[in-house]
N, C-alpha and C positions, 0 to 999 in steps of 0.2 A: 198530629195535624201539621200540615205544612202551609205556612202563610206566605205565598209568593207575592200576594197583593201589595205587601209593604215595599216591594221593589218595583211596583208599577206593572207587573206581569198580568196580563188579562186572564190566562188560564194555564193550567199544567196538569199533568198526570203523574202522580206519585207512584213509586214502586213499593209494593208490599215486601217487607224483609221479615222473614221468620224471626221471632215467634209472633209477629204481628198477624192479626186476622184481616184487618182493613186499615186504610189511611185515608184521611180526608184532606184534599188539597183545595185551598181557598184563593181566588184571584182578586184582583183589584176592583173596587167599585167605580163605575164610570157612568156618566150620563149617556143614555141612548134614546133614540125616538121609538116610541111604541104607539099602538092604537089602543085607546081605553075602551070600556064597554059600550060607550054611545058612539063609537066609530070616529072619535076625534083624535088627531095626532097630539102627542105631548112628550116631553122629555121625562124619563124615569131613571132612578139609579138602579143599575143592573150589576149583579155580582155572580161570578162563575164559581161553582162548587163541584168537584169531582171526587167520587168515592171509589177507590180501588179496593177490591175484595179478593181474598184468597178463596177461591171456590171449593177447596177442599174443606174449609171451615165454615164459610158463610155462603148460603145460596144467593144467587144474583137477585132473586125476587125479594128476598129479605133486605138486602142492600138497598133496593129500589124503594121499598116501604120506608126504610130509615131515612132516605133522602127526601121523600115526600114530607115526612114529619119535620125534618130539619128546615125544609123550605117554608112550611107553615109557621114554624117558630120564628124564622128570620123575617117573614113578611108581617108578623104580628107578635112581637116580643112581649106585649102585655098579657097575652094568653097564658104565659108561664106563671104569672102571679096568681091566677085563679085556681 
């Protein structure tokens, strides 16, 4: 995992180096304006996460599923305790 957020970088794309199969790059958390479910504007903390996969080892669809689970855990970390 590469944490470039500690340096204030918004996002990056890490390069997979063998024997790695994938690498996760995490950007800085920053406040951005979003529209909530009731169509009202509000500020929300947003973090960028990029997963680079070696497609000889990991199919892109499997990487996308992993990122969906990662997003769910980041949005609700209490769910890991259950």
